[in-house]
N, C-alpha and C positions, 0 to 999 in steps of 0.2 A: 426480574427487571434488569433492562442491559443496556447498556449506554457504551458508545464508543468517541473516543476522541482524540483525531488527528494533531499531528502538529509535527516540526522540523522543515518545512516548506517557507521558500524566499527566492532570493534573485540570487543567481549564479551565472557565472561565465561559460561560454562553452569548452567541455576539457575539464572541467570542474564536478565536485562530487557534493550529495548532499546526504542527509541520511533522515526518512521520514519514520515519525511511531506512531502506532494507534494501542492507545490504552485502553484497557476494557472494565466496566465493572460488573460484578459477580463472578462467582467460581465455576459456574458453568462454561466460560471462554476456553478450558480446557480441553471441552469434548467437542469442536467443532473445528473445522478447516477456516481458515481466513483466507481473505484475498485482497489488493489492492486493485483498484480500477483506475484509470482517468480519462476525463472528460473535457472537450475544448470546445470553446463558443459556436454553435450552429453543426456539430457533430454529435456522433452515438458517443455514449459512456463503452468504455472498454475494457475488458480485462488485463492487465499489465504482470500480474503473478499473484501464482496460489502456494498454500503451503496447508499438510494435512495436520490434523489434531496433534500429532506428536512429533511432528516435522519431518518426517522421514521421506516424503514424499513435495516433491514443488514440481510448479511447472511455469513457464515462463512464454509471453508474447514473443514472436521471434525475432522483433526488432530491436528487445532489451537483451536476448542473449548474450552471455558474458558479460553485461556490463552493469546489470542490476542482481542485489543477492535479498531476497527475501527470508527471514528470518523469525521465531518466535520464543517468547521466555514465560512459559507456561506459569511459572512461579511469580510473576509479577504481574502475569494477562496483558503480553502486549507483544505486539508484532511488529517488525521492523521492514523498511524496506531501504537499503545502501544502493545507492545509484553515483556511478561512476561514468566518467567520460561523455560526461552530459552535453544533448545536442540540442539545437534552439526547439527542434520539434519537439523535441519531451514535454516543452512546455504545455502545461495544462494543470486543473485542480484536480488533485488525487485526493481517493475516496479510500478507505477503508471499510469491506463487509464480513459480517459473519451471514453463515446460514444455519440457522437452528431450526432443521428440519425442513416445514414449510414458511416458515418463517422469516425475512433475512432484515437484517441489522446494519444502519449505515451509518458511518462518521459524517462530520457537517464538511468536511472536505477544508485541504489545504496546497493553497496556490505554488505552483512551481513556475518558474519563470526562468530560462536558459538566455543569456540576449549579451551581446558587447558591450 
């Protein structure tokens, strides 16, 4: 049984920072890669960043490279997304995902709003 719970979203000014967390139940979390996705109303959900099971490999969507950092703490079954120099176009609902073989597990989402 797996449950993913996101936290850390909120309202921030352009140029500001937020840190998102995704806490997973179950020790099997350490065996799988994780990803952060975001979705705006009326648009497709897109991959923002992903990280391998060990944390050795990461991948970022081009628009967030150099601004966002994904990391994980397997001892706490938690994955993080540090977001710096935020822009209004980063506004979205952010979701974490674990792909357990052919079975996807999604968090409930957390709202990030970047506005003056």
